[in-house]
C-alpha positions in Angstrom: -21.8 -22.3 -14.1 -22.4 -19.5 -16.6 -22.0 -19.8 -20.6 -21.5 -17.5 -22.9 -23.2 -17.1 -26.2 -21.9 -13.3 -27.2 -18.6 -11.3 -26.2 -18.9 -9.6 -23.0 -17.7 -6.6 -24.8 -18.3 -6.3 -28.4 -21.4 -8.5 -28.4 -20.3 -10.5 -31.2 -21.3 -14.6 -31.6 -17.9 -15.9 -33.4 -15.0 -17.3 -31.1 -12.3 -19.9 -31.5 -10.5 -22.1 -28.4 -7.1 -21.1 -28.1 -6.6 -22.9 -24.7 -7.9 -26.0 -22.9 -7.4 -27.3 -19.4 -10.0 -29.9 -18.0 -13.4 -28.6 -18.6 -12.1 -25.2 -19.0 -12.0 -23.6 -22.6 -10.6 -20.0 -23.1 -11.9 -18.0 -26.1 -10.8 -15.7 -28.2 -13.2 -13.6 -29.8 -13.2 -13.3 -33.7 -14.2 -9.2 -33.5 -12.5 -7.5 -31.0 -9.8 -10.2 -29.5 -10.9 -10.5 -26.3 -10.0 -13.7 -24.7 -12.4 -15.1 -21.9 -13.2 -18.1 -19.9 -16.1 -20.5 -20.9 -17.7 -21.6 -18.9 -17.3 -19.6 -16.2 -18.1 -19.9 -11.8 -20.5 -18.0 -10.9 -20.5 -14.7 -8.6 -20.9 -16.2 -5.6 -18.5 -19.2 -6.8 -15.9 -16.4 -7.5 -16.5 -15.2 -3.6 -16.0 -18.5 -2.2 -12.7 -19.4 -4.4 -11.3 -16.4 -3.2 -11.6 -17.0 0.4 -8.2 -19.3 0.8 -6.3 -17.2 -2.5 -4.1 -14.9 -0.3 -1.6 -16.8 2.0 -2.5 -16.0 5.9 1.2 -16.9 7.1 3.3 -13.7 8.1 6.0 -14.7 5.9 4.1 -15.3 2.9 2.2 -12.2 3.3 5.8 -9.8 3.4 6.8 -12.0 0.7 3.9 -10.6 -0.9 4.6 -7.4 0.1 8.2 -7.2 -1.4 7.0 -8.8 -4.4 4.4 -5.8 -5.2 6.7 -3.0 -3.5 8.5 -2.0 -7.2 5.3 -1.8 -8.9 3.2 0.4 -5.7 6.5 2.9 -5.3 6.1 3.5 -9.3 2.1 3.3 -9.6 1.9 5.5 -6.3 4.4 8.2 -8.0 2.5 8.0 -11.6 -0.8 8.1 -9.8 0.3 11.7 -7.9 1.9 13.3 -11.6 -1.0 12.5 -13.3 -3.8 13.2 -10.5 -6.1 16.6 -10.7 -5.8 16.9 -7.0 -2.5 16.2 -4.8 -4.0 14.4 -1.9 -7.5 13.2 -2.5 -9.7 10.2 -2.1 -8.7 6.7 -3.4 -10.3 3.2 -3.2 -8.3 0.4 -4.2 -10.7 -2.5 -5.6 -9.1 -5.7 -4.7 -6.6 -4.2 -2.1 -5.5 -7.7 -0.6 -3.5 -6.6 2.6 -3.5 -2.9 2.3 0.1 -2.1 1.1 -0.7 -0.1 -1.5 -3.4 2.3 0.4 -0.9 2.4 3.3 1.8 3.7 0.8 -1.2 6.5 -0.4 -2.0 6.8 3.1 1.3 8.0 4.3 1.8 10.4 1.4 -1.5 12.1 2.6 -4.5 10.5 0.5 -7.6 9.6 2.1 -8.0 5.9 1.2 -10.6 2.7 1.4 -10.3 -0.6 -0.3 -12.5 -3.4 -1.2 -11.4 -7.1 -0.6 -13.6 -10.1 -0.5 -10.6 -12.1 1.3 -11.6 -12.1 4.9 -7.7 -13.1 5.3 -6.6 -9.9 3.2 -9.5 -7.5 4.5 -8.6 -8.0 8.3 -4.8 -7.6 8.1 -5.7 -4.5 6.2 -7.9 -3.3 9.1 -6.3 -4.7 11.7 -2.2 -3.5 10.2 -3.2 -0.1 8.6 -6.2 1.0 10.4 -8.1 1.5 7.0 -11.8 0.7 5.9 -12.0 -2.0 3.4 -15.5 -3.5 2.2 -16.2 -6.8 1.9 -18.5 -7.0 -1.0 -18.0 -6.3 -4.7 -18.3 -2.8 -5.5 -21.7 -3.3 -7.5 -23.1 -4.5 -4.6 -22.1 -1.5 -2.6 -24.0 1.2 -3.4 -21.4 4.2 -3.0 -21.5 7.8 -3.6 -21.6 9.1 -6.9 -18.9 11.7 -8.2 -17.1 10.7 -4.6 -13.6 9.6 -5.6 -10.4 11.2 -7.3 -8.7 7.7 -8.1 -9.8 4.3 -8.5 -7.2 1.5 -8.5 -7.3 -2.1 -9.8 -4.1 -4.1 -9.8 -4.6 -7.6 -10.9 -8.3 -7.6 -10.5 -10.0 -7.2 -14.0 -9.1 -10.5 -15.1 -11.0 -11.8 -11.7 -14.5 -10.1 -12.5 -17.5 -11.7 -13.7 -18.9 -8.7 -15.4 -15.9 -6.7 -16.2 -18.0 -4.2 -18.1 -20.3 -3.5 -14.9 -17.6 -3.0 -12.7 -15.8 -0.3 -14.8 -19.4 1.5 -15.4 -19.8 1.5 -11.4 -16.5 2.6 -11.5 -17.1 5.8 -13.4 -20.0 6.3 -11.6 -18.2 6.8 -8.3 -15.3 8.8 -9.8 -15.3 12.3 -9.8 -15.5 14.2 -12.9 -11.5 14.2 -14.3 -11.0 11.7 -11.8 -8.5 8.4 -12.5 -8.8 4.9 -13.2 -5.6 2.9 -13.0 -5.9 -0.6 -14.0 -2.5 -2.8 -14.0 -3.3 -6.1 -15.5 -1.8 -9.4 -16.8 -1.2 -10.3 -20.6 -0.4 -14.0 -20.9 -2.5 -14.8 -24.3 0.9 -13.9 -26.5 2.8 -16.1 -23.9 0.2 -18.9 -24.2 0.5 -18.9 -28.1 4.5 -18.8 -28.3 4.6 -22.2 -25.9 1.7 -23.9 -27.5 1.0 -27.2 -25.6 3.9 -26.1 -23.0 1.8 -23.8 -21.7 -1.0 -26.2 -20.3 2.0 -27.3 -17.5 3.0 -23.5 -16.6 -0.7 -22.7 -16.5 -0.6 -19.1 -17.1 -4.3 -17.9 -17.0 -4.2 -19.6 -13.3 -7.3 -21.5 -14.4 -10.1 -21.0 -13.5 -9.2 -17.5 -11.8 -8.6 -15.3 -14.2 -11.5 -15.0 -16.5 -10.6 -12.7 -18.7 -7.8 -11.8 -20.7 -6.9 -8.4 -21.8 -5.0 -6.8 -25.0 -3.8 -3.1 -25.0 -6.7 -2.9 -27.6 -9.5 -4.9 -26.0 -8.7 -2.7 -22.7 -9.2 0.5 -24.7 -12.2 -0.7 -26.3 -14.0 -1.6 -22.9 -12.8 1.4 -21.2 -13.9 3.6 -24.4 -17.6 1.8 -24.2 -18.0 3.3 -20.6 -16.7 6.3 -21.5 -13.6 7.0 -20.2 -11.2 9.2 -22.2 -7.3 10.2 -22.5 -6.8 6.1 -22.6 -3.1 5.5 -21.9 -1.5 1.9 -21.5 2.2 1.4 -21.2 4.8 -1.0 -19.0 5.3 0.6 -15.6 8.0 -1.2 -13.4 8.0 -5.1 -12.5 7.2 -7.3 -9.7 9.7 -9.0 -7.5 8.9 -12.8 -6.8 10.6 -14.7 -3.8 11.9 -17.7 -5.9 14.8 -16.8 -7.9 14.2 -17.6 -11.7 10.8 -16.0 -11.6 12.2 -12.5 -9.7 15.2 -12.5 -12.5 12.4 -13.1 -15.4 10.4 -10.4 -14.0 12.9 -8.0 -13.8 14.8 -8.6 -16.7 11.6 -8.9 -18.9 10.0 -5.7 -17.1 12.7 -3.6 -17.2 13.4 -4.3 -21.3 9.9 -3.6 -21.6 9.5 -0.3 -19.9 12.5 0.8 -21.8 11.1 -0.1 -25.2 7.8 1.7 -23.9 9.5 4.7 -23.3 12.1 5.0 -26.4 8.7 4.3 -28.5 7.2 7.1 -27.2 4.5 4.7 -25.5 4.1 2.8 -29.2 5.6 -0.4 -28.5 4.7 -2.8 -25.7 6.6 -6.0 -25.6 3.9 -8.6 -25.4 3.3 -10.9 -22.6 4.3 -8.9 -19.9 1.8 -7.0 -17.2 0.1 -4.1 -18.6 -0.9 -0.2 -17.0 -3.7 1.5 -18.1 -4.6 4.7 -17.0 -7.6 6.5 -18.1 -9.7 9.9 -17.3 -13.4 10.1 -16.2 
């Protein structure tokens, strides 16, 4: 296990416990607001845990595809509208089964992925004939200034050292390249639900090592040297369970509408966010 005596982003040492589950505590930094798990599994433990994270039954894989399809479609459109190149090189970190990579491949992009789960990695290779690396980005020594876009869908909250990951993304991106992150924003809901949040386990303890807010995400990207940082609400997932699906659709569409009508100034707390930034 890894323990902290300072905030991984701002280096402050004043924390408050905001959530507990068994031996796990979620701490909020009183300086920058970052929420993080304490203690944390080691990188080796995280990799081992994720070998069984993705389901391997075909019907479950199809349900995963349908859940993420609305998000992937809107994300692909946004990336193509914001990228400096029309059909460049894209790396998807934590690519899962490769559904987003296949979408971008069909649009003419040269794509590669990273996936530590053998189940997802093998599916993407066999189904889509896409190159997928088995190791975390920090271990790969990929070429500098190589990719036009790097995407991370629900990944940044799972990595042991998000700062190191974002710095490495910056290194492999071309000048004016685009980083695209989609991430959960669970802490506001945990605060609203109080003790009831323990039953829902919104942090998916101990899988979510961090929970970012728009401000902490901006601070991290700024610290790593990114510019033109923009966070928005973009689309919604479609889970297979009816209640979860309708909740996702309603809150996602309301959040997206409020974000648009406010010119991006109001981001409904508690629902997933999308962040873009330029290298």
